[in-house]
C-alpha positions, 0 to 999 in steps of 0.5 A: 544559681542552679536554675540559671545554669540549667536554663543556660544549658537548655538554651544552648541545646535548643540553639544547637538543634535549631542550627542543625535543623537549619543546616539540613534544610539549607543542604537539602536542595543542593543535595537534590540538585546534585542528584539531578545534575548527576542524572543529567550528565549520566547515560543510563539504560532504560529497561522496559517491556512492550505490551498490548494495552488490551490483552497485556500480551508481549509485543515482540519485535517492536521498534524503539527509537531514541529520536534524541540520540538517533539510536534504536533497538528492538524488543525480544520475543517476550517484549523486553528491551533496554536502551541508553537514555538520559533525562530529556530523551524522546523515545518512539515506539512502533510495531505492526498492528499497533498505534505509534507511541512516544515517551519522554524520559524524565528524572523520576523514571530513571531514578526508579530502577524498575522494568517499566511497562510500555502499553501500545494500543492495537489498531485495525488496518482497512484494506480496499477491495480488489477485483480480480479479472482472470482474462487480464486487460484487453491488450493482454487478452488480444495478445493471448488470442493472437499468439494462441497455438492451435492444433496442427491441421490435418491438411498440408499448406503449400510451402510457397504460401508459407514463404510469402507469409514469412516475407510479409505478404498482405494477409488480406490479399490472401483472404480475398479470393476469386471464384473457387471450386466447391471443394476449396470453398468448403475447406476454407469454411470448415477447416481449422485453417479457414477458421483461423483466417476468418478470426484473423480477418475479423481481428484486422478489421477491428484493429482498423476500426479502432485506429479510425476512431482512436482520437475520439473513442478509446479505453484511455479516453473513456477512462478519463471521462468516467474514471473507470479503470481495469475490468470495470472500464471494459465492462462499461465499454461493453455495456455501452455497445455503441454502433460502429457507424455512430462512432465513425460519424459522431464528433468527439463531443457527441460521443462524450455526451453519449458516454455520460448518459450511458454511465448514468444508466451503468451506475443505476444498473442493479447487477454489473 
């Protein structure tokens, strides 16, 4: 009788223990699901620090964007930041000198109440070389040349001549002079005023020549044919040194062929 009672009590304890264990096993999943559900419905602060992946130095003023919520923040001078997130949010990290990075916020990250390390990979930017021309473009050089201020001449100019210049008198008519005295000829040859007139005469002749050939030979046309721009374009045109008679008499096709031939020689030239 006693043995039977002990066996009955043992079975009762065993059944009770098994029932409790079964209840715990069944209850484990709902509890965990409840935790995840609370995290999903809750907005929490994600705290982290942005670091250089190589030197482990802090990355200040990095941009952190929650692309899911369309919110953003910036890391401080020590790389720390915090931002509101929920599970499933996407964070994007950008900083000057570093490759962009992304992070998906998951349940595990939010359940760990830690300051996470965000490592950004440094990158090197390649910058193309820049050629500096102190003279500027041809148009700028011509404008500076024309507007250049010369020292005052020691000789005075007849006021009537100045009036005619201000009224727009054709300068070429002033330069084509009739027989003059030796003193006047010497003055036009050696004086600063005479030198300025000769410079102007040459400049006007050059502009007239450029006008006559502009439809078949000009910096714009040469640039389209060769692909050169800036200082290299005018350096190439100076290298070509086409004769004026050739440019005046040749067709557009002949000039184009001559440019391509000179370009090949220009590319092979050891020092440009």
